[in-house]
C-alpha positions, 0 to 999 in steps of 0.5 A: 796937493802936489806941487805942479809948478816942480819940474820932474826933471831937474838937474842932477847932483850928487846926491841924485847921482848916488839914489840913481845909481842905487834904484838902477842897480837893483833894477837888475836884481829884479830880473831874478838872473841869480837864478840862471847865474853860471857862478854865485859869488860871495863877499863874506865880512863883518860876521854877517854869516847871512851873506853865505847862507843866502849864497849857499842855500841859492847855489844848492836850490839850484841842483846844478843850475850854477857851475861855480860857487865863489867865496871870496877872502874874509878879513882874519883881522875882524873879530867875527872872523870865521873859517870858511874852509869848504870843510867847515862849510859842510858842518852844521848851521851851513851843511854845504852838500854840493862841493863840486865847483866850490872855490873858497879864497883862503889866502890870509890877505885875500880878505883885506878889503873889497877891492882884494876880494874884486880881483879874486872873483876877476881872477876866478872868471878869467881861469874858469872862462865864467861869462855871468856871475850873481854878487851876494852882498847886504843890501847896504854894502850892495852898490859899493860892492859891486862898484868895485866888482865892477871897476875890477872887470872894466879895468881889465877889460873883461866882459861879463853879466855881473847880477846883483843879488842882495841878500834877504836880511833886515835893514834893523838887523845888527852887524855883529862886527859893528854893533850897528845895524844896516841903516846906520851904516849906508852913510859910511859906505858913501864916504868909502865909495868917495874915497875908493873912486879917487884911487880908481877902485869902485867903479864911477856913476857915469861908468856904472850907468854905461854897464847898466845900460849895456846889461839891459841891452845884451842880457838874454833874459829868456835863457839860461848863459 
C-alpha cells in the first residue's frame, strides 16, 4: 500500500543529485540520435573491447551517415592494453572496412585518464568543426566520461550536441582489467567524479542540468545535423 503522507517533491541531496544526473542523461540516449551524429566517439579502456566493437558496428551500419569516427587514447599502463591503430582494427575480429574519416589517438600518453581523452575529443571537434558527437562508453562509466567530455567543451566555450551512447553489454560481464563486473564498479565511479569535480575535470550537477536543458531546447530532433 502506498504511503500518501510522503511528499513526492522533497529537498534534494547528494544522493538524489547523482541519481537525477544519471536518469536525465539517459533520457537523451533514448532519442536514438547516435544514428544521426556527425561524429561517433569512443573512450577505450579497461580491456572492454565491446566499447570499440559497438562504435565500429554503428559506424559501418551508418553507411556514410557519419563523417568521423574518433577513437580516443587507450592507457598503455593497463595490462589489457591493445593497439587500436586503423591497421589493426581492419583485422579480425573487428574488421573495420570504412577507414575514411577515422581518427585514432595513438600518443603514448593519450589514454592516461579520461580527462586526456576528453581534451583530445575537444581538439578533434575544433579541428574538424564537428557540431554533434555520440559518445560510446560502457553504461557504468558513461556518467563520468560524459561529464568529463562535457567539462572540456564547456571550459573551451565550444558548443556541441553531445549524445550519450551506452554500449550494449550486460552489467554482469566481467571487466577484464579489474576482474569485477559493472555493478561493483559504480561506487568507484562516483568517488572519482567527486574527486575530479574539485579540480574542474568533471562537470558539476548544475552544469550537467543546465546543459541537458539546453540540449532539449535546441536539438534538431527531426533532421540530421
